[in-house]
KOLVEX-492763 format. One record per residue: residue number from 0; residue in one letter; chain; x, y, z of N, C-alpha, C in turn. Coordinates in pm, 1 decimal, decimal comma, padded with zeros to 6 digits. Layout:
KOLVEX-492763
seq/type/mol/n.px/n.py/n.pz/ca.px/ca.py/ca.pz/c.px/c.py/c.pz
NUM/A/A/X/Y/Z/X/Y/Z/X/Y/Z;
...
end
This chain:
KOLVEX-492763
seq/type/mol/n.px/n.py/n.pz/ca.px/ca.py/ca.pz/c.px/c.py/c.pz
0/M/A/05941,5/00968,9/17564,6/05985,9/01045,7/17450,0/06036,0/01182,5/17494,2;
1/S/A/06137,8/01230,7/17426,3/06189,0/01363,4/17455,9/06096,7/01467,9/17394,5;
2/F/A/06128,8/01593,8/17419,7/06046,4/01701,3/17365,6/06055,3/01707,2/17213,7;
3/D/A/06163,0/01649,7/17155,5/06174,9/01649,0/17010,4/06135,5/01514,6/16949,8;
4/G/A/06073,4/01425,4/17030,6/06021,3/01299,7/16979,9/06115,0/01180,7/16988,3;
5/R/A/06240,1/01200,9/17033,3/06334,6/01089,4/17045,8/06312,5/01016,4/17178,7;
6/P/A/06328,8/00884,0/17182,0/06316,6/00812,2/17308,5/06437,1/00840,6/17398,4;
7/V/A/06412,4/00860,6/17527,5/06519,5/00879,0/17626,0/06488,3/00790,3/17745,9;
8/P/A/06591,9/00751,9/17820,6/06567,7/00670,9/17940,2/06475,3/00743,7/18037,9;
9/R/A/06386,6/00669,9/18101,8/06289,2/00727,0/18194,8/06349,1/00736,0/18334,4;
10/I/A/06341,3/00852,9/18392,3/06380,7/00873,2/18530,5/06257,7/00848,6/18616,7;
11/R/A/06275,0/00768,7/18720,0/06165,3/00740,6/18812,5/06190,9/00812,0/18944,2;
12/T/A/06085,2/00864,9/19003,6/06092,6/00920,9/19137,0/06016,5/00827,2/19228,9;
13/L/A/06088,4/00768,1/19322,4/06030,3/00673,3/19415,6/06011,0/00740,1/19550,0;
14/V/A/05893,5/00725,1/19607,1/05866,2/00781,7/19738,7/05856,4/00667,6/19839,4;
15/L/A/05902,8/00695,8/19960,1/05902,8/00596,1/20066,1/05766,1/00592,2/20132,5;
16/V/A/05706,5/00474,1/20133,9/05576,9/00452,6/20197,9/05601,8/00362,7/20318,2;
17/G/A/05569,7/00409,8/20438,0/05591,3/00332,4/20559,2/05731,4/00349,1/20613,6;
18/R/A/05754,4/00292,7/20729,4/05882,7/00302,7/20798,8/05934,2/00164,4/20835,1;
19/G/A/06063,0/00155,6/20860,9/06124,1/00030,9/20906,1/06108,0/-00081,3/20806,1;
20/R/A/06083,0/-00200,8/20857,5/06067,7/-00318,5/20770,9/05949,1/-00308,1/20676,8;
21/K/A/05847,6/-00235,4/20719,5/05727,7/-00221,8/20637,1/05742,7/-00114,6/20530,2;
22/G/A/05851,5/-00039,4/20535,0/05874,2/00065,1/20435,8/05902,2/00007,1/20298,6;
23/R/A/05847,7/00071,9/20196,8/05872,5/00029,2/20058,9/05870,9/00152,8/19970,1;
24/Y/A/05931,0/00139,4/19854,0/05936,1/00248,3/19758,3/05829,4/00229,2/19651,4;
25/V/A/05762,1/00339,6/19617,7/05655,8/00337,3/19517,3/05681,4/00453,1/19421,3;
26/D/A/05664,3/00428,9/19292,9/05677,7/00535,4/19193,5/05571,2/00641,1/19222,1;
27/I/A/05612,1/00767,9/19228,1/05516,9/00874,5/19259,9/05403,3/00881,4/19157,4;
28/L/A/05430,4/00840,3/19033,8/05325,6/00843,3/18932,1/05212,8/00745,9/18963,9;
29/D/A/05238,3/00647,9/19052,8/05136,7/00551,4/19092,9/05065,7/00590,0/19222,1;
30/C/A/05100,8/00703,8/19280,7/05043,9/00745,8/19409,0/04914,4/00825,5/19392,2;
31/A/A/04819,8/00799,4/19481,4/04696,2/00877,0/19485,8/04706,4/00987,7/19590,0;
32/E/A/04803,6/00976,8/19680,2/04832,8/01080,5/19779,4/04980,0/01069,8/19814,9;
33/L/A/05032,1/01175,1/19877,2/05172,5/01175,4/19915,3/05189,6/01108,9/20051,3;
34/P/A/05264,8/01001,9/20057,8/05283,6/00933,8/20185,8/05367,4/01017,8/20281,4;
35/G/A/05317,6/01034,7/20402,9/05391,9/01103,3/20507,1/05400,2/01253,2/20494,3;
36/A/A/05365,5/01309,0/20380,2/05383,5/01451,9/20357,7/05294,0/01536,5/20448,2;
37/R/A/05175,7/01487,6/20477,4/05085,3/01565,7/20562,6/05140,8/01580,2/20703,5;
38/L/A/05204,5/01474,8/20752,7/05256,2/01476,8/20888,6/05386,3/01554,7/20899,1;
39/L/A/05476,9/01534,1/20809,5/05610,2/01590,8/20819,0/05635,6/01708,6/20725,7;
40/G/A/05559,3/01719,0/20619,5/05586,6/01821,1/20520,0/05701,5/01783,6/20428,3;
41/L/A/05752,9/01660,7/20440,4/05863,9/01613,6/20359,3/05820,2/01492,5/20278,2;
42/V/A/05883,2/01474,3/20163,3/05856,5/01358,0/20079,4/05988,6/01283,2/20064,9;
43/E/A/06005,9/01179,2/20144,3/06129,5/01101,8/20139,8/06125,4/01001,5/20026,6;
44/G/A/06241,4/00978,3/19968,2/06247,6/00880,2/19861,4/06377,5/00888,9/19785,3;
45/S/A/06370,1/00853,7/19659,3/06488,1/00847,4/19575,1/06450,6/00875,7/19430,5;
46/I/A/06546,8/00923,4/19357,3/06531,6/00944,4/19213,8/06620,5/00841,0/19146,4;
47/E/A/06569,5/00770,4/19047,9/06648,0/00671,3/18975,9/06678,1/00721,3/18836,0;
48/L/A/06803,8/00756,6/18815,3/06850,9/00806,9/18686,8/06921,9/00692,7/18614,2;
49/P/A/06867,3/00641,9/18505,0/06919,7/00521,6/18440,7/07037,7/00545,4/18345,7;
50/F/A/07140,2/00613,9/18393,2/07260,6/00634,1/18313,2/07378,5/00577,8/18389,9;
51/G/A/07450,9/00484,3/18331,1/07571,5/00429,5/18391,5/07543,7/00325,9/18497,8;
52/A/A/07649,9/00254,8/18533,8/07640,5/00153,8/18639,2/07764,6/00162,9/18726,1;
53/P/A/07753,3/00189,2/18852,2/07626,8/00216,3/18919,8/07576,4/00355,7/18883,8;
54/A/A/07447,7/00373,7/18894,5/07388,4/00503,1/18862,3/07435,9/00607,3/18962,7;
55/V/A/07464,0/00727,4/18913,9/07504,8/00836,3/19001,8/07390,7/00870,1/19097,4;
56/I/A/07270,4/00875,7/19044,6/07153,2/00902,2/19127,3/07067,0/00776,6/19124,0;
57/G/A/07050,3/00714,8/19239,0/06969,5/00594,2/19248,7/06938,0/00564,6/19393,7;
58/R/A/06854,9/00465,2/19416,1/06812,2/00431,5/19551,7/06930,7/00392,4/19639,2;
59/T/A/07032,2/00327,8/19582,8/07146,6/00284,8/19663,5/07249,7/00395,6/19683,7;
60/T/A/07243,5/00501,9/19604,7/07343,3/00608,5/19616,1/07291,0/00734,9/19681,9;
61/L/A/07162,0/00762,1/19670,3/07109,4/00888,6/19720,8/06963,1/00874,4/19759,0;
62/D/A/06937,2/00861,2/19887,4/06802,6/00853,4/19941,9/06781,7/00982,8/20019,2;
63/T/A/06682,0/01063,4/19981,1/06674,1/01198,4/20034,8/06531,4/01252,4/20028,5;
64/E/A/06515,8/01379,7/20054,0/06387,6/01448,5/20039,9/06375,1/01485,7/19892,0;
65/V/A/06282,4/01421,8/19820,5/06281,5/01429,7/19674,8/06233,9/01563,7/19619,5;
66/V/A/06149,5/01637,4/19690,6/06106,5/01767,6/19639,7/06226,2/01862,6/19636,9;
67/M/A/06303,3/01864,7/19745,7/06423,2/01949,7/19749,4/06526,4/01902,9/19647,1;
68/M/A/06539,3/01769,9/19629,6/06636,0/01718,1/19532,7/06597,7/01757,4/19391,1;
69/W/A/06468,9/01742,4/19355,4/06426,4/01780,8/19221,0/06438,1/01932,1/19200,9;
70/S/A/06411,7/02010,9/19304,4/06429,9/02156,5/19293,0/06576,0/02189,3/19267,7;
71/G/A/06665,0/02119,2/19337,6/06808,6/02138,1/19314,5/06848,9/02098,0/19174,0;
72/I/A/06795,2/01986,7/19124,7/06826,0/01941,6/18988,8/06772,7/02041,9/18886,9;
73/A/A/06654,4/02098,2/18911,4/06599,6/02199,0/18819,2/06694,2/02318,0/18808,2;
74/G/A/06743,5/02366,8/18920,8/06840,2/02476,5/18918,9/06970,9/02436,2/18852,8;
75/L/A/07014,5/02312,9/18875,9/07136,6/02260,3/18815,3/07125,1/02262,0/18663,3;
76/V/A/07013,1/02213,7/18611,8/06990,8/02209,4/18466,4/06988,4/02350,9/18408,3;
77/A/A/06919,8/02443,1/18475,0/06912,1/02581,2/18424,7/07050,3/02646,8/18422,4;
78/R/A/07127,3/02630,0/18529,0/07262,9/02689,4/18533,5/07355,2/02622,7/18432,7;
79/Y/A/07339,1/02492,7/18411,8/07418,7/02421,4/18312,6/07392,3/02476,6/18172,4;
80/R/A/07267,6/02502,0/18141,3/07234,1/02556,4/18009,3/07298,0/02693,0/17988,4;
81/E/A/07312,4/02769,3/18094,6/07372,2/02902,2/18084,6/07524,0/02897,6/18072,9;
82/A/A/07589,1/02805,3/18146,1/07734,2/02810,8/18157,1/07808,1/02684,3/18114,8;
83/G/A/07737,9/02574,7/18088,3/07806,1/02451,2/18050,9/07859,7/02373,8/18169,8;
84/Q/A/07832,5/02423,5/18289,6/07868,1/02351,5/18412,0/07786,2/02408,9/18526,9;
85/A/A/07759,3/02324,5/18626,1/07680,2/02370,0/18739,4/07693,1/02270,1/18853,7;
86/T/A/07665,6/02316,7/18974,5/07662,1/02230,2/19092,2/07539,2/02264,4/19175,0;
87/T/A/07496,1/02168,7/19255,0/07390,1/02191,8/19352,4/07420,6/02108,8/19476,0;
88/D/A/07391,6/02164,7/19591,6/07410,6/02092,1/19715,9/07305,2/01983,4/19728,5;
89/L/A/07338,0/01879,3/19801,7/07244,3/01771,7/19827,9/07159,6/01807,6/19949,8;
90/P/A/07030,2/01782,5/19944,3/06948,2/01807,8/20063,2/06978,3/01703,2/20170,4;
91/D/A/06973,7/01743,7/20294,4/06983,4/01652,5/20408,9/07119,2/01586,9/20430,3;
92/Q/A/07220,7/01619,1/20352,2/07349,1/01551,4/20367,5/07460,6/01632,7/20302,4;
93/P/A/07584,1/01608,5/20345,1/07694,8/01680,5/20282,5/07719,2/01627,3/20141,6;
94/G/A/07769,2/01712,4/20058,0/07801,8/01670,9/19922,4/07730,4/01754,9/19819,3;
95/E/A/07761,1/01726,2/19693,3/07700,1/01802,3/19584,5/07684,8/01716,8/19460,7;
96/L/A/07598,6/01762,8/19372,5/07578,3/01703,9/19242,1/07635,9/01801,9/19141,7;
97/R/A/07721,6/01752,5/19051,3/07786,1/01837,5/18950,6/07747,8/01790,9/18811,4;
98/L/A/07732,5/01887,7/18722,7/07704,0/01859,9/18582,5/07795,4/01947,7/18500,1;
99/E/A/07872,1/01886,3/18410,1/07964,1/01964,9/18327,9/07970,9/01909,8/18186,1;
100/A/A/07987,5/02002,0/18092,1/07997,9/01965,1/17950,9/08134,7/01905,2/17922,7;
101/I/A/08135,7/01807,9/17832,1/08258,7/01746,0/17784,4/08255,5/01756,4/17632,9;
102/P/A/08367,4/01788,4/17568,7/08368,2/01797,2/17422,7/08311,0/01671,5/17356,7;
103/G/A/08249,3/01691,8/17243,2/08191,4/01581,2/17167,8/08044,7/01557,7/17197,9;
104/G/A/07978,6/01658,0/17257,9/07836,1/01644,7/17286,0/07804,2/01558,6/17406,7;
105/L/A/07898,2/01548,4/17499,7/07878,6/01467,6/17618,3/07864,9/01555,2/17742,8;
106/A/A/07815,0/01495,2/17848,2/07805,7/01564,4/17977,7/07845,4/01466,0/18086,8;
107/R/A/07911,3/01518,9/18189,3/07953,3/01438,1/18304,0/07867,5/01476,2/18424,4;
108/L/A/07805,4/01375,4/18485,7/07726,7/01394,5/18606,7/07801,8/01327,2/18720,6;
109/T/A/07828,6/01403,6/18827,0/07905,6/01352,5/18939,8/07831,1/01376,4/19069,7;
110/L/A/07821,6/01273,8/19150,2/07772,0/01282,6/19286,8/07895,3/01276,9/19375,5;
111/A/A/07927,7/01387,7/19442,4/08051,0/01395,9/19520,3/08020,4/01423,2/19666,6;
112/Y/A/08064,5/01331,7/19751,5/08052,3/01351,8/19895,3/08179,6/01413,3/19951,1;
113/S/A/08292,6/01387,2/19885,5/08422,1/01445,7/19921,6/08512,3/01431,7/19799,9;
114/E/A/08635,7/01480,0/19811,5/08728,4/01466,2/19698,5/08757,7/01320,5/19668,3;
115/D/A/08752,1/01236,8/19772,5/08786,1/01096,0/19756,9/08666,3/01005,1/19733,7;
116/T/A/08547,1/01054,5/19758,4/08427,3/00971,5/19747,6/08328,6/01034,2/19650,1;
117/S/A/08322,3/00975,4/19530,7/08229,0/01026,6/19430,1/08194,7/00917,4/19330,3;
118/L/A/08082,9/00938,4/19262,3/08041,3/00853,9/19151,0/08026,5/00944,3/19029,8;
119/T/A/08074,1/00900,0/18915,1/08066,5/00980,3/18793,7/08018,4/00894,5/18678,4;
120/N/A/07929,7/00950,6/18597,1/07888,0/00887,9/18472,1/07892,9/00992,4/18361,9;
121/V/A/07926,4/00947,2/18242,8/07926,5/01032,8/18125,2/07817,3/00982,2/18031,9;
122/A/A/07740,1/01075,1/17977,8/07630,3/01039,6/17887,4/07621,5/01144,2/17777,8;
123/G/A/07545,4/01114,5/17674,9/07517,8/01213,7/17572,0/07445,0/01331,5/17635,6;
124/E/A/07493,1/01451,1/17608,6/07436,6/01569,9/17672,3/07287,5/01585,5/17643,5;
125/E/A/07248,4/01572,5/17519,0/07107,1/01589,2/17483,7/07020,2/01486,7/17554,5;
126/D/A/07065,7/01360,3/17558,8/06988,9/01254,6/17624,6/06977,2/01280,3/17774,3;
127/L/A/07086,7/01319,5/17837,8/07085,6/01343,7/17981,4/06995,1/01461,6/18016,4;
128/L/A/07009,0/01572,4/17943,6/06923,6/01688,6/17970,5/06776,5/01658,1/17944,0;
129/A/A/06748,1/01582,7/17836,5/06609,6/01546,6/17806,8/06553,1/01455,6/17915,8;
130/A/A/06632,0/01359,3/17962,7/06585,1/01269,9/18068,3/06560,2/01346,1/18197,6;
131/L/A/06650,7/01436,7/18234,6/06631,4/01517,3/18354,7/06507,5/01605,0/18341,6;
132/A/A/06491,1/01666,6/18224,8/06374,3/01752,9/18204,8/06245,0/01673,3/18211,1;
133/L/A/06238,5/01562,8/18139,2/06115,3/01482,9/18137,1/06084,3/01422,7/18274,5;
134/G/A/06186,4/01372,1/18342,0/06166,0/01315,7/18475,1/06120,5/01420,2/18574,9;
135/G/A/06183,3/01537,1/18570,8/06146,2/01644,9/18661,5/06008,7/01701,7/18632,9;
136/V/A/05976,7/01720,1/18507,1/05844,8/01771,6/18470,8/05736,6/01672,7/18515,4;
137/A/A/05757,4/01544,4/18489,3/05659,1/01443,0/18531,5/05641,9/01446,3/18683,3;
138/F/A/05753,7/01457,9/18756,5/05746,9/01464,4/18902,2/05669,5/01587,1/18949,0;
139/F/A/05706,3/01705,7/18898,5/05641,0/01828,2/18945,6/05494,7/01836,7/18902,9;
140/E/A/05461,7/01784,3/18786,1/05320,4/01782,5/18745,9/05239,5/01691,2/18837,8;
141/K/A/05291,4/01572,6/18870,0/05222,2/01481,5/18960,0/05214,8/01541,1/19100,2;
142/L/A/05324,3/01600,8/19146,8/05326,3/01664,5/19277,8/05221,7/01775,3/19284,5;
143/G/A/05208,8/01852,0/19177,6/05107,9/01957,1/19171,1/04967,0/01901,5/19182,9;
144/K/A/04940,8/01790,2/19116,6/04808,2/01726,7/19126,8/04781,0/01677,0/19268,0;
145/L/A/04883,7/01622,4/19332,4/04866,3/01566,7/19466,4/04856,4/01672,8/19575,4;
146/T/A/04917,5/01789,0/19552,2/04921,7/01892,7/19656,0/04835,9/02014,1/19624,8;
147/G/A/04798,4/02032,0/19498,6/04724,8/02151,7/19459,9/04813,9/02273,9/19446,2;
148/R/A/04943,7/02254,0/19448,6/05038,2/02364,8/19435,4/05087,6/02374,1/19291,6;
149/C/A/05143,4/02490,1/19259,3/05196,6/02515,6/19125,8/05349,2/02508,5/19128,8;
150/Y/A/05407,7/02438,0/19034,7/05552,8/02422,8/19026,1/05604,9/02472,4/18890,9;
151/D/A/05542,4/02577,4/18837,2/05581,6/02630,9/18706,8/05726,0/02678,4/18702,8;
152/Q/A/05774,5/02736,6/18811,5/05912,0/02786,7/18813,3/06011,8/02671,5/18795,8;
153/E/A/05992,7/02561,8/18869,1/06081,8/02447,1/18857,2/06071,1/02383,3/18719,2;
154/I/A/05949,3/02371,4/18667,7/05928,9/02314,4/18534,2/05997,4/02401,9/18429,0;
155/G/A/05987,4/02533,8/18443,4/06054,0/02625,4/18351,3/06205,3/02609,0/18352,3;
156/K/A/06262,1/02588,5/18469,3/06407,1/02566,8/18478,4/06447,1/02438,3/18407,7;
157/L/A/06367,8/02334,9/18423,7/06399,2/02205,6/18362,3/06385,8/02208,1/18210,5;
158/T/A/06286,3/02277,8/18160,8/06260,3/02277,0/18016,5/06335,4/02386,0/17941,8;
159/G/A/06390,6/02482,2/18015,6/06462,9/02591,3/17950,9/06373,4/02705,3/17909,3;
160/R/A/06246,5/02698,2/17942,0/06154,8/02805,5/17902,8/06186,4/02936,7/17972,6;
161/T/A/06247,8/02929,9/18091,0/06282,4/03052,7/18162,1/06432,0/03074,7/18169,7;
162/A/A/06509,7/02979,6/18119,5/06655,4/02992,6/18127,5/06706,0/03089,4/18021,3;
163/A/A/06791,2/03179,7/18062,9/06852,6/03273,8/17968,5/06981,5/03211,5/17915,3;
164/G/A/07021,3/03254,9/17798,8/07148,5/03209,1/17746,0/07140,3/03073,4/17682,3;
165/R/A/07229,9/02983,9/17721,4/07247,7/02852,2/17663,3/07125,1/02764,7/17684,7;
166/T/A/07063,6/02718,8/17577,4/06947,3/02632,1/17589,0/06965,3/02501,4/17513,7;
167/G/A/07072,7/02486,4/17443,8/07091,9/02363,5/17364,7/07215,4/02288,2/17404,3;
168/P/A/07245,5/02184,7/17330,0/07362,1/02102,6/17361,2/07491,9/02177,4/17333,8;
169/S/A/07599,6/02125,9/17393,6/07731,9/02187,2/17370,8/07776,5/02159,6/17228,4;
170/T/A/07874,0/02234,8/17186,3/07923,5/02215,7/17050,0/08060,6/02155,0/17049,7;
end
């Protein structure tokens, strides 16, 4: 459910458990500890955003360090609320994630590796922002429980509690 009670697609954050053939993806919400994080300080995995086919963000399109990716998405959402468009660099690889408003209450999400290589999906702005906020908040709250760290700044960016200016859908 969104913050206003409407159902929105659920974003899943999958973390990589194991390496090579034995490696598998597990939803972070099902984890009792962070796999590999103690050794490397990184949480490898993927975020599955259920908008469009193929999904702009998914296991087949973007496998990365998920804490840095969610932090980038949090900043992307906050800047989007302020200006109606925003970009963030991808962790561990060249390219960027773009979010821009489209007339009619829509938003375009683009994963761009170059001018010639990109994936784009258009979705309802309110639904996309609510899904990003709910998915990110769930991730950072679970990460906080697993690590004992506080992620209030990232959660604030996702929910708009700390964002100045634009906090609602486009007109």
